[in-house]
N, C-alpha and C positions, 0 to 999 in steps of 0.2 A: 425722230430729231424735231419735226415740225411740231407735232402734238406738245412736246414740251412746252413750246416756246409758249403756248397759252397761259400755263402756271404766272407768267409775268405780267399779264394783260389785268389791269384792273379791275376789269369785269368778272375775274375767276378772284383773283387773291382776295379781292373787296369783299365779297360776300363769306368766303373762307374764313375772313377774319373777323367777320361779325358773326357767323355760326360757332367758331372755337368761343369770342368772347362771351356771346350769348350761353354757351354752354359751362364756360369758366365763373358766370354771374348766378347761373341756376347752382351751383355747386357753391354758392355763396362768398363767392371774393368779386365784388365790385370793383373794386381797385386792379384787381386782375384783369377784368374785364376791359376797364378804361384804359391797361398798358395796350392791349392789345389792337383795340381800335385805334388810340393814338398812334401805334407803330404803322399801321397802316395809312393812317391821313397825312403823318409828317414824311412817311416815305414817297406819296405821291407827288405832296408841296415840294419837296426838295429835287425829287425828278424833272417835275414841271417847270422848276426854277432855273435847274442848269439848263435845262432846253432853251430857256429865255435870255437869260444871262450870260452864259459861256458864249465865246468866239466860236463861230462856225470852222469846221476843218472839214477836209474830203473824207467822207465815210466810205465804208468798204463797199464794192462791186455788187455786194448781194443787197444793198441796201434800196427795200424799195423806192425811197424817195431821196434824191441826192441833194434838196434842199434841207432834211432832218439833221438835227443833232446828234450826233454818236454818242458824244462822251457827256457822263457817264451811261454806262448801259444800265436804263430803267427795270429792265426784268429783271437785272440780277440784285440791282439795289433795293426794289420794293420786296421781291421776295425773300432776301435774307433780312431784313429789318421785321418782318411779319412772322418769319417763321424763327429766328431766333428767341424773339422777345415772347412768343406765345411757347417755346421749348420751356424757356426760364421761370415766366408764369405757370405752367402746367407742372413742373418740378417742385417749384415753391409749395404750390398749392396741395402738393402728396396727390396728384392725380397722375401723372406718367412717371416712370422710371427714368433717372437721367441716363442711365446705359444707353435706353434707346432712342429717348427723345430728342439729345443734343445731338447726336450721329445722323440722325435723319433730319434735324434742322440743318445741319451743316450741309448734308448732300443737297437739300433742294436748291439754294442759290447756286451751287457749285457746279451742277447738272445743267440749269438754265444758263448758265454764264458758257459753258462749253456749248451747249444749244447753239447759243448766238453766234459763237466762234465756227461751227462746223457749217450752220447756214449762211455766214459770211456777211452776217448784220452787223458785227462789231468786230473793232480791233481788239486785240487782249488787252492794251490798257484800257478802255471802254469797260471791259468786265473787271478788271482788277481794281478802277476806280467805282464802280457802280457795287461793289463787293464792299470796299471799305466804307464809300458812305453807307451803305447799307448796316455795318455793325455799327457803325457812329450813330444812325438814328437807334437802332435797337438798343444799344447801351446808354442813350439817356432816355429811352423808355422805362429799361429796366430798373437804372437808378430813382426816377420818378418813383416808381412801383413801391420799390424796396425801400423810398423815404418814407410813402405813405404807409405802408404797412407796419414799420417799426414805430409811428407814432401812435 
């Protein structure tokens, strides 16, 4: 479970998003590429903003720093937004089968959140909040993508 926690780090999901975006761009969809990169950028920004804006509460005992904000789970937020946006773009561009790409994309943040709970880094509400925020960021990016592709 410790290894899974790395997928939520910006230095892992950032390059993964950039590689996927580059691949989608190479396949001829600049708008799809932009949506994936935007999902990564917005998710990181939302996560860091929550750390700064939200009132501090006591994190779980397994948290490395007792002064760090634990709500929402940035790992879950950031992996959900990138995975779900990428899945939608890959499906709409005809690159991936939706029967495969959507379940895989859904499992990434679920496993990430489960890892955060297992390692005692977050409360369940932190993970749920991160998942909901990530889905929201993905929805915004997907709506923007759909609007631009439609025009």
